[in-house]
C-alpha positions as CSV (number, residue, x, y, z in Angstrom):
1,X,0.0,0.0,0.0
2,X,2.8,2.4,0.9
3,X,4.7,1.7,-2.4
4,X,1.4,2.3,-4.3
5,X,1.0,5.6,-2.6
6,X,4.6,6.6,-3.2
7,X,4.2,5.7,-6.9
8,X,1.1,7.9,-7.1
9,X,2.9,10.7,-5.4
10,X,5.8,10.6,-7.8
11,X,3.6,10.1,-10.8
12,X,1.6,13.2,-9.9
13,X,4.8,15.1,-9.2
14,X,5.9,14.5,-12.8
15,X,3.0,16.6,-14.1
16,X,4.2,19.4,-11.7
17,X,7.7,18.8,-13.0
18,X,6.5,19.3,-16.6
19,X,5.1,22.8,-15.7
20,X,8.3,23.7,-14.0
21,X,10.4,22.4,-16.9
22,X,8.4,24.5,-19.4
23,X,9.0,27.6,-17.3
24,X,12.7,26.9,-17.0
25,X,13.2,26.0,-20.6
26,X,11.1,28.7,-22.3
27,X,14.1,30.9,-23.0
28,X,16.2,28.0,-24.2
29,X,16.7,26.8,-27.8
30,X,14.2,24.3,-29.0
31,X,17.0,21.8,-29.9
32,X,18.3,21.7,-26.3
33,X,17.5,18.4,-24.5
34,X,16.1,19.2,-21.0
35,X,18.1,17.8,-18.1
36,X,16.7,16.7,-14.8
37,X,18.7,16.3,-11.6
38,X,17.2,13.6,-9.4
39,X,18.1,13.2,-5.8
40,X,16.3,10.2,-4.3
41,X,16.3,6.5,-3.7
42,X,18.5,4.1,-5.8
43,X,17.5,3.1,-9.3
44,X,16.1,-0.2,-8.2
45,X,13.8,1.4,-5.7
46,X,10.1,1.3,-6.6
47,X,9.8,5.1,-6.2
48,X,12.6,5.8,-8.7
49,X,11.3,3.1,-11.0
50,X,7.9,4.8,-10.9
51,X,9.6,8.2,-11.6
52,X,11.2,6.7,-14.7
53,X,8.0,5.0,-15.8
54,X,6.2,8.3,-15.3
55,X,8.6,10.0,-17.7
56,X,7.9,7.4,-20.3
57,X,4.1,7.7,-19.8
58,X,4.2,11.4,-20.7
59,X,6.5,10.9,-23.7
60,X,10.0,11.4,-22.3
61,X,12.7,8.8,-23.3
62,X,15.9,9.0,-21.3
63,X,18.9,9.7,-23.5
64,X,16.7,10.8,-26.4
65,X,14.5,13.8,-25.5
66,X,15.3,14.0,-21.8
67,X,18.5,13.5,-19.7
68,X,18.4,12.5,-16.1
69,X,21.3,12.7,-13.7
70,X,20.6,10.4,-10.7
71,X,22.2,10.9,-7.3
72,X,21.9,8.6,-4.3
73,X,23.8,9.1,-1.1
74,X,22.7,6.0,0.8
75,X,22.8,6.6,4.6
76,X,25.3,9.5,4.6
77,X,23.1,12.6,5.0
78,X,26.2,14.8,4.8
79,X,26.5,14.1,1.1
80,X,23.3,15.7,0.1
81,X,24.8,19.2,-0.3
82,X,27.6,17.7,-2.2
83,X,25.5,15.8,-4.8
84,X,23.1,18.7,-5.1
85,X,26.0,21.1,-5.8
86,X,27.2,18.7,-8.5
87,X,23.8,18.8,-10.2
88,X,23.6,22.6,-10.0
89,X,27.0,22.8,-11.7
90,X,25.7,20.6,-14.4
91,X,23.1,23.3,-15.0
92,X,20.1,21.0,-14.8
93,X,16.8,22.5,-15.8
94,X,14.9,21.0,-12.9
95,X,15.9,19.4,-9.5
96,X,13.6,16.6,-8.3
97,X,14.2,15.8,-4.6
98,X,12.5,13.1,-2.6
99,X,14.2,12.9,0.8
100,X,13.8,15.9,3.2
101,X,17.6,16.3,3.4
102,X,17.8,16.5,-0.4
103,X,15.0,19.1,-0.6
104,X,16.7,21.2,2.0
105,X,20.0,20.9,0.3
106,X,18.4,21.9,-3.0
107,X,16.8,25.0,-1.5
108,X,20.1,26.1,0.0
109,X,22.0,25.5,-3.3
110,X,19.9,27.4,-5.8
111,X,17.3,30.2,-6.0
112,X,16.8,29.9,-9.8
113,X,16.5,26.3,-10.8
114,X,13.0,25.0,-10.2
115,X,12.8,22.4,-7.4
116,X,10.1,19.7,-7.4
117,X,9.8,18.1,-4.0
118,X,8.0,14.8,-3.1
119,X,7.6,14.5,0.6
120,X,5.4,13.1,3.4
121,X,6.6,15.8,5.7
122,X,5.0,19.1,6.4
123,X,7.0,21.6,4.2
124,X,5.7,24.6,6.2
125,X,6.5,23.2,9.7
126,X,10.0,22.1,8.5
127,X,10.7,25.5,7.0
128,X,10.9,24.5,3.3
129,X,8.1,26.9,2.2
130,X,6.3,29.8,3.9
131,X,2.8,28.5,3.2
132,X,0.9,26.0,1.1
133,X,-1.0,28.7,-0.6
134,X,2.0,30.9,-1.3
135,X,5.2,28.7,-1.3
136,X,7.2,31.5,-3.0
137,X,10.8,31.0,-4.1
138,X,11.5,28.3,-6.6
139,X,9.9,25.2,-4.9
140,X,6.8,23.3,-5.9
141,X,5.7,19.7,-5.7
142,X,3.7,17.5,-3.5
143,X,3.5,17.0,0.3
144,X,1.3,14.3,1.9
145,X,0.5,15.8,5.2
146,X,0.1,13.1,7.9
147,X,0.9,15.0,11.1
148,X,-2.6,14.5,12.5
149,X,-2.4,10.8,12.0
150,X,-0.2,10.3,15.2
151,X,-3.2,11.2,17.4
152,X,-5.5,9.1,15.4
153,X,-3.2,6.1,15.7
154,X,-3.1,6.5,19.4
155,X,-6.9,6.8,19.6
156,X,-7.3,3.6,17.6
157,X,-4.8,1.8,19.8
158,X,-6.6,3.0,22.9
159,X,-9.9,1.7,21.5
160,X,-8.4,-1.6,20.6
161,X,-6.7,-2.1,24.0
162,X,-8.5,0.2,26.6
163,X,-6.3,-1.0,29.4
164,X,-3.0,0.2,27.9
165,X,-1.2,2.9,29.8
166,X,2.2,3.2,28.0
167,X,3.1,3.4,24.3
168,X,6.5,3.3,22.6
169,X,7.2,5.3,19.5
170,X,10.1,4.5,17.2
171,X,11.3,7.6,15.3
172,X,14.4,9.0,13.5
173,X,15.9,11.5,15.9
174,X,18.2,12.9,13.2
175,X,15.3,13.8,11.0
176,X,13.5,17.2,11.5
177,X,10.2,15.9,10.1
178,X,10.3,13.0,12.5
179,X,11.0,15.3,15.4
180,X,7.9,17.4,14.6
181,X,5.8,14.2,14.2
182,X,7.0,12.9,17.6
183,X,5.9,16.2,19.2
184,X,2.5,15.6,17.8
185,X,2.4,12.2,19.4
186,X,3.4,13.7,22.7
187,X,0.5,16.2,22.5
188,X,-2.0,13.4,21.6
189,X,-0.6,11.1,24.3
190,X,-1.2,13.7,27.0
191,X,-4.8,14.2,25.9
192,X,-5.4,10.4,26.0
193,X,-3.5,10.1,29.4
194,X,-1.0,7.7,27.9
195,X,2.7,7.6,28.9
196,X,4.9,7.9,25.8
197,X,8.2,6.2,25.6
198,X,10.6,7.6,23.0
199,X,12.6,5.0,21.1
200,X,15.0,7.1,19.1
201,X,17.0,5.9,16.1
202,X,20.1,7.8,15.0
203,X,22.7,7.5,12.3
204,X,22.7,6.1,8.7
205,X,19.7,3.8,9.3
206,X,17.4,6.7,10.0
207,X,18.2,8.7,6.9
208,X,15.5,7.2,4.7
209,X,13.0,6.6,7.4
210,X,10.7,9.4,6.2
211,X,10.3,11.0,2.8
């Protein structure tokens, strides 16, 4: 189910990308092949495969009428600014960023290249954009807001097991979006009179926990 939702997100983002690409390329010669810089999961990941299939679905064939430079940093979050800087130097027409760290690095790296984000984190709460109605700057894309789901999950848990008094939450402490989500869990837990135990994950394994 999660893979299906991610595929739908990336597929929909491609249409946003096309609009951004047209805006970026309008002053370019018609013979120039547009170039995308993609910062995301590895090629074999279902989300990246969906991205590539989405390009085909709207008529873009890699190496023929579109060029895509893929960058994947694995669990080393410090490499995001490095790979984004490489793509900026390549003068890509559009930057597509999936992980939060990649989106943040792209925002810091350029104010002119259109950035298409695909994220499940709140772009306003994390400081990526000013507001959903007026994001400003050069960022567009999709955000699947799930911040209220923490409270709903705890409510369902309480209904399923009325006698519970303590709940553990596993979250990526190195990730700003996960930090915000955990705070929402804390608020909901107080309202439900549940003790919340923080189970923090740090380091490379937490890098791709949330997109």
